[in-house]
C-alpha positions in Angstrom: -56.3 31.2 24.7 -59.3 30.1 26.7 -61.5 32.6 28.6 -60.5 31.0 31.9 -56.8 31.5 31.0 -57.4 35.1 29.9 -59.2 35.8 33.1 -56.4 34.4 35.2 -53.4 35.7 33.2 -52.4 38.3 35.8 -52.2 35.5 38.4 -49.2 34.1 36.4 -47.6 37.2 35.0 -47.6 38.9 38.5 -46.8 35.7 40.4 -44.3 36.4 43.3 -41.0 34.6 42.4 -38.4 33.8 45.1 -34.7 33.6 44.4 -34.5 30.1 45.8 -37.4 28.7 43.7 -36.7 25.8 41.4 -38.7 25.8 38.2 -39.1 23.0 35.6 -40.5 24.6 32.4 -41.3 22.6 29.3 -43.8 22.0 26.5 -46.2 19.2 27.5 -45.1 15.6 27.0 -41.4 16.4 27.0 -40.4 14.4 30.1 -41.5 17.0 32.6 -42.7 14.6 35.3 -39.5 12.5 35.1 -37.5 15.7 35.5 -39.7 16.9 38.4 -39.1 13.7 40.3 -35.3 13.7 39.7 -35.0 17.4 40.7 -37.2 17.0 43.8 -35.2 14.0 45.0 -31.9 15.8 44.4 -33.1 18.9 46.2 -34.4 16.8 49.2 -31.4 14.5 49.8 -33.1 11.5 48.1 -36.0 11.5 50.6 -37.9 8.6 49.1 -40.5 8.6 51.9 -41.2 12.2 51.2 -41.5 11.4 47.5 -44.6 9.3 48.4 -46.5 12.5 48.6 -48.2 13.2 45.2 -46.1 15.2 42.8 -48.7 17.8 42.4 -48.4 18.7 46.1 -44.6 18.6 46.2 -44.0 20.3 42.8 -47.2 22.2 41.9 -48.2 22.9 38.3 -48.6 26.7 38.4 -51.3 27.1 35.7 -53.1 23.8 36.2 -56.3 25.3 37.5 -56.9 27.2 34.2 -56.4 24.2 32.0 -59.5 22.4 33.3 -63.1 23.4 32.6 -64.3 26.2 34.8 -67.1 24.1 36.3 -64.5 21.7 37.8 -62.1 24.4 39.1 -63.5 24.1 42.7 -62.4 20.5 42.8 -58.7 21.2 42.3 -56.3 23.2 44.6 -55.3 26.6 43.2 -51.5 26.1 42.7 -50.7 29.8 42.7 -52.5 30.2 46.1 -50.9 27.1 47.5 -47.4 28.3 46.4 -47.8 31.7 48.1 -47.5 30.1 51.5 -45.2 27.2 50.6 -41.8 26.9 52.4 -38.6 27.6 50.5 -37.3 26.3 48.3 -40.4 25.9 46.3 -40.5 23.5 43.4 -42.7 24.8 40.5 -43.7 23.2 37.2 -45.0 25.2 34.2 -45.9 24.7 30.6 -46.4 28.4 30.0 -44.8 30.1 27.0 -42.0 32.6 27.7 -44.4 35.6 27.3 -46.8 34.3 29.9 -44.3 33.3 32.6 -44.0 35.5 35.7 -42.2 38.7 34.9 -40.1 38.3 38.1 -38.4 35.2 36.7 -36.0 37.5 34.8 -35.2 39.7 37.8 -35.2 37.4 40.8 -33.3 34.7 38.8 -34.4 31.5 40.4 -33.1 28.1 39.2 -34.8 27.3 35.9 -34.6 23.9 34.2 -35.9 23.9 30.7 -36.8 20.4 29.3 -36.8 19.9 25.5 -37.5 16.8 23.5 -37.5 15.9 19.8 -40.7 17.5 18.4 -41.6 14.3 16.5 -41.6 12.3 19.8 -43.6 15.0 21.5 -46.3 14.9 18.8 -46.6 11.1 19.1 -46.7 11.2 22.9 -49.2 14.1 22.9 -51.4 12.2 20.5 -51.5 9.1 22.7 -52.0 11.1 25.8 -55.0 13.1 24.4 -56.7 10.4 22.3 -58.8 9.3 25.4 -59.8 12.8 26.5 -63.3 13.7 25.3 -63.3 17.0 23.4 -59.5 16.9 23.1 -58.9 14.7 20.1 
């Protein structure tokens, strides 16, 4: 766990969940983005014009801000803050493990879509995704 993640852990564990939220949860490189696009289009009556808005604004990645280096955090919108004021239903993406997900997920019971993929395919996809990232491979 990075220092930035540890410092922001409560932001995720105490995140206010709504009953009409739609969550897509997965391990990275499992087809999350494809799933997000399909789910968003289904939930918005196939609004292809609305789908032109970047996915990170329509379907924020809850913990994204803590995955980047702290010195760059000011350049990215804080997804948790952005989601607080978002209209319902909110569409939320997460790669958090089950222990780090918001506690209210289990009491408010929003829609949760879990995406899984063959681990061998994930490893190959993850390798190709990260090989160009400095300090990642």
